[in-house]
ZALUM-684978 format. One record per residue (C-alpha): x, y, z; residue number from 1. Coordinates in steps of 0.02 Angstrom, whole numbers, plus 32768, in hexadecimal, padded with zeros to 4 digits. Example, Ala and Ser with C-alpha at 12.3 -4.5 7.8 and 13.67 -1.06 7.14 Angstrom:
residues 2
east, north, up, drenlo
8267, 7F1F, 8186, 1
82AC, 7FCB, 8165, 2
This chain:
residues 175
east, north, up, drenlo
F909, 7E8D, 923D, 1
F8D9, 7F09, 92C6, 2
F876, 7FA3, 929B, 3
F8A9, 804F, 92D5, 4
F82D, 80C3, 9329, 5
F7FD, 811E, 9288, 6
F7DC, 807A, 922E, 7
F771, 803E, 92BE, 8
F70D, 80E0, 92B9, 9
F6F3, 80C8, 91FE, 10
F6B5, 8015, 9216, 11
F63D, 804B, 929F, 12
F5FB, 80DB, 9234, 13
F5E4, 806A, 919D, 14
F585, 7FE4, 91FE, 15
F51F, 8068, 925C, 16
F4EC, 80B8, 91B7, 17
F4B4, 8010, 9172, 18
F458, 7FE3, 9212, 19
F402, 808C, 9213, 20
F3B2, 8070, 916A, 21
F39B, 7FB3, 916E, 22
F2F2, 7F5D, 917A, 23
F32D, 7EBD, 91CE, 24
F3CE, 7E6A, 9206, 25
F410, 7DB9, 9216, 26
F4A6, 7D87, 9280, 27
F4F9, 7CE5, 924B, 28
F594, 7C88, 9282, 29
F609, 7C6A, 91F0, 30
F68F, 7C00, 9247, 31
F6D4, 7B80, 91CD, 32
F6A7, 7BD7, 912A, 33
F737, 7BEA, 90B0, 34
F76B, 7C8E, 9060, 35
F71E, 7C58, 8FBB, 36
F678, 7C2F, 9010, 37
F677, 7CD8, 906A, 38
F69E, 7D31, 8FC6, 39
F610, 7CD3, 8F72, 40
F59C, 7D04, 9001, 41
F5CF, 7DBB, 8FF0, 42
F5AC, 7DB7, 8F34, 43
F500, 7D6D, 8F51, 44
F4DE, 7DEE, 8FD8, 45
F50B, 7E7D, 8F63, 46
F499, 7E36, 8EDD, 47
F405, 7E28, 8F53, 48
F415, 7ED4, 8FA6, 49
F45B, 7E96, 904C, 50
F4E5, 7EF0, 90AB, 51
F559, 7E6A, 90F0, 52
F5E0, 7E93, 9170, 53
F659, 7E2F, 91D8, 54
F696, 7E9F, 9264, 55
F6DA, 7E8B, 9312, 56
F64E, 7E72, 938E, 57
F67E, 7F0A, 93F6, 58
F676, 7F78, 935B, 59
F5D3, 7F2A, 9321, 60
F585, 7F44, 93CD, 61
F5B8, 7FFB, 93C9, 62
F575, 800E, 9318, 63
F4C6, 7FCD, 933D, 64
F4B3, 803E, 93D4, 65
F421, 80B3, 93BB, 66
F3D6, 8050, 932B, 67
F346, 7FD7, 932B, 68
F3C6, 7F4A, 932A, 69
F409, 7F76, 93D5, 70
F3AE, 7EDC, 9414, 71
F435, 7E72, 93C0, 72
F4C4, 7EB5, 942B, 73
F4C5, 7E2C, 94AF, 74
F4C1, 7DA0, 942F, 75
F55B, 7DDF, 93D1, 76
F5D8, 7D5D, 940A, 77
F650, 7CF4, 93A7, 78
F678, 7D0B, 92EF, 79
F5D9, 7D54, 92A5, 80
F5A9, 7DAC, 9207, 81
F51D, 7E2A, 9200, 82
F4A8, 7E2D, 916B, 83
F438, 7EC6, 915C, 84
F3A5, 7EC8, 90E3, 85
F3A6, 7F70, 908E, 86
F316, 7F66, 9010, 87
F2AB, 7ED3, 9044, 88
F291, 7E96, 90F7, 89
F2A7, 7DDE, 90CA, 90
F340, 7DEF, 9059, 91
F3C4, 7DCE, 90DE, 92
F362, 7D3C, 9125, 93
F34D, 7CF0, 9077, 94
F407, 7D07, 9053, 95
F441, 7CB5, 90F6, 96
F3C0, 7C2A, 90EB, 97
F3EA, 7BFE, 9037, 98
F4A5, 7C06, 9055, 99
F498, 7B9E, 90F4, 100
F442, 7B13, 9090, 101
F4DF, 7AFD, 902A, 102
F55D, 7B24, 90B4, 103
F533, 7ADA, 915E, 104
F5BE, 7B3F, 91B1, 105
F554, 7BDE, 91A3, 106
F4E6, 7BDA, 923E, 107
F463, 7C5D, 9263, 108
F46C, 7CA3, 9313, 109
F3DA, 7D1C, 9313, 110
F36B, 7D8F, 92AD, 111
F331, 7E40, 92D1, 112
F2A6, 7EA1, 9280, 113
F245, 7F38, 92BD, 114
F2AD, 7F48, 935B, 115
F284, 7E97, 9395, 116
F301, 7E09, 93A5, 117
F2CA, 7D5D, 936B, 118
F319, 7CB3, 9379, 119
F36D, 7C60, 92E4, 120
F2D2, 7BF5, 92CB, 121
F277, 7C91, 928C, 122
F2EF, 7CA0, 91F9, 123
F27E, 7C33, 918F, 124
F1E5, 7C9E, 91B5, 125
F241, 7D3F, 918B, 126
F286, 7CF5, 90EB, 127
F1D6, 7CD1, 90AF, 128
F1A3, 7D88, 90B7, 129
F172, 7DC3, 9009, 130
F1E0, 7E39, 8FA8, 131
F19F, 7EE6, 8F7D, 132
F164, 7EAF, 8ED1, 133
F10F, 7E14, 8F17, 134
F0B8, 7E7B, 8F9D, 135
F078, 7EF7, 8F1B, 136
F038, 7E68, 8EAF, 137
EFDE, 7E1B, 8F45, 138
EF92, 7EC4, 8F72, 139
EF58, 7EE0, 8EC0, 140
EF08, 7E32, 8EBE, 141
EEAB, 7E5A, 8F5E, 142
EE73, 7F02, 8F1B, 143
EE3C, 7EB8, 8E74, 144
EDD6, 7E26, 8EBD, 145
ED3B, 7E89, 8EF5, 146
ED2E, 7EE0, 8E4C, 147
ED3A, 7E3A, 8DF0, 148
ECB5, 7DEE, 8E61, 149
EC44, 7E85, 8E44, 150
EC56, 7E75, 8D87, 151
EC30, 7DBA, 8D8D, 152
EB98, 7DDD, 8DF9, 153
EB58, 7E5E, 8D7C, 154
EB75, 7DE9, 8CE9, 155
EB26, 7D50, 8D3A, 156
EA6C, 7D7A, 8D1D, 157
EA8D, 7D97, 8C63, 158
EAF0, 7CF6, 8C56, 159
EA67, 7C96, 8CB0, 160
E9E3, 7CDF, 8C3B, 161
EA49, 7CAC, 8BA2, 162
EA5E, 7BFC, 8BE6, 163
E9A3, 7BEE, 8C09, 164
E974, 7C2A, 8B5A, 165
E9F2, 7BB0, 8B0F, 166
E9A9, 7B22, 8B75, 167
E8F7, 7B4E, 8B3B, 168
E935, 7B55, 8A87, 169
E98A, 7AAC, 8A98, 170
E8EC, 7A61, 8AE6, 171
E87F, 7AA2, 8A55, 172
E8F8, 7A60, 89D4, 173
E8FC, 79B5, 8A27, 174
E83C, 79AA, 8A28, 175
């Protein structure tokens, strides 16, 4: 069904708003997926904080103008869906990668993050980025390590002294 001018403006505004606040984007070709599979993909996207949109390429090109995803404009050909990560930079990549494992008809075309366009082969690397909670846990581990080492270093002389005294005691008892 054809869209009228107002509907097209609404689609462009909606996608532009998502692109303006997104952390990363994945463009994938969905040719061959059934309606049920697309519905399932949309449900999974909603659950993982990913904005998923299938729009005409001309409208999508217009929507990403002036955003950091403008680099994707030339690659928007054929039937593509755009997945924008809203909360976590790797969320869209994880969603597309996991869904493509089960459905080989979903083919990644490219990935964009930080205003740079990457080939589809970089999808795996982007999907391995830690989530916010994982990154905080890693940071806390790095911050905690020097303190733990310092405490062990302070406790070591006392521990060594206790072991030495115990060894002397054991030697006297054995004699």
